[in-house]
C-alpha positions in Angstrom: 195.5 68.4 33.5 197.2 71.6 33.4 195.0 74.9 34.1 195.2 77.4 31.3 196.7 80.9 31.7 194.8 84.0 31.0 197.5 85.4 28.5 195.1 88.5 28.0 196.2 89.6 31.4 199.6 88.5 31.6 200.9 92.2 32.0 202.7 92.3 28.6 201.5 95.8 27.5 201.2 99.1 29.3 199.0 99.2 32.6 195.8 101.7 31.8 195.9 105.1 34.0 193.7 105.2 36.8 190.7 107.4 35.7 190.9 111.1 36.5 188.4 112.7 39.3 185.2 113.9 37.9 185.7 118.0 37.5 182.5 118.1 35.1 179.3 116.2 34.7 179.0 113.4 32.1 177.1 115.9 29.9 180.3 118.1 29.8 178.9 120.9 31.5 180.0 122.4 34.6 178.4 121.5 38.0 175.9 124.0 38.6 175.8 123.3 42.5 179.1 124.3 42.8 178.8 127.8 41.9 176.1 128.7 44.4 177.4 130.7 47.3 175.5 131.0 50.4 175.3 134.3 51.6 176.4 134.7 55.3 174.0 134.8 58.0 173.9 137.6 60.4 173.0 137.2 64.3 169.5 136.1 64.8 168.8 134.8 61.2 166.9 131.5 61.1 167.9 131.0 57.2 170.2 132.6 54.9 169.3 135.6 53.1 167.5 134.9 49.4 166.2 131.3 50.7 162.6 130.7 49.0 159.8 131.5 51.3 161.8 133.7 53.7 162.3 137.4 54.5 163.4 140.2 56.4 161.6 140.8 59.7 161.8 142.8 62.9 163.9 141.1 65.5 161.4 139.3 68.1 163.6 139.6 71.0 164.3 143.7 70.6 161.2 144.4 68.5 163.4 146.0 65.7 165.5 148.6 68.2 168.7 146.8 67.7 169.1 147.3 71.8 168.5 145.2 74.5 166.6 146.2 78.0 170.1 147.3 79.4 170.6 149.3 76.3 173.4 147.1 74.9 173.2 145.9 71.4 170.6 143.1 71.5 172.5 139.8 71.6 169.8 138.4 68.8 170.0 140.1 65.8 173.4 141.9 66.9 172.2 145.3 67.1 170.7 145.8 63.7 167.1 145.1 64.6 166.5 142.9 61.7 166.5 139.2 61.1 165.9 136.7 58.1 163.2 134.1 58.8 160.4 132.1 57.0 157.5 133.8 56.3 154.0 132.4 55.5 153.5 128.9 55.5 150.7 126.3 55.1 
């Protein structure tokens, strides 16, 4: 007995186009994570500014003076005397 040919995929019609990359969510809304810009971190920062549960505090290395013991800019905070760090906690 001869096997039957599958005529549904015989290639007589046009081939379907491959799907385009997803640029939108299924709901049609823009990806909310795509628009989030992370602020640049300064020297000494433990986390980016604006991160929940963080705040600006004095640099632990220079005590907020912005200078190291030899009078040069503090290498930890870059001379600002401030860093962004986690605050509080449970």
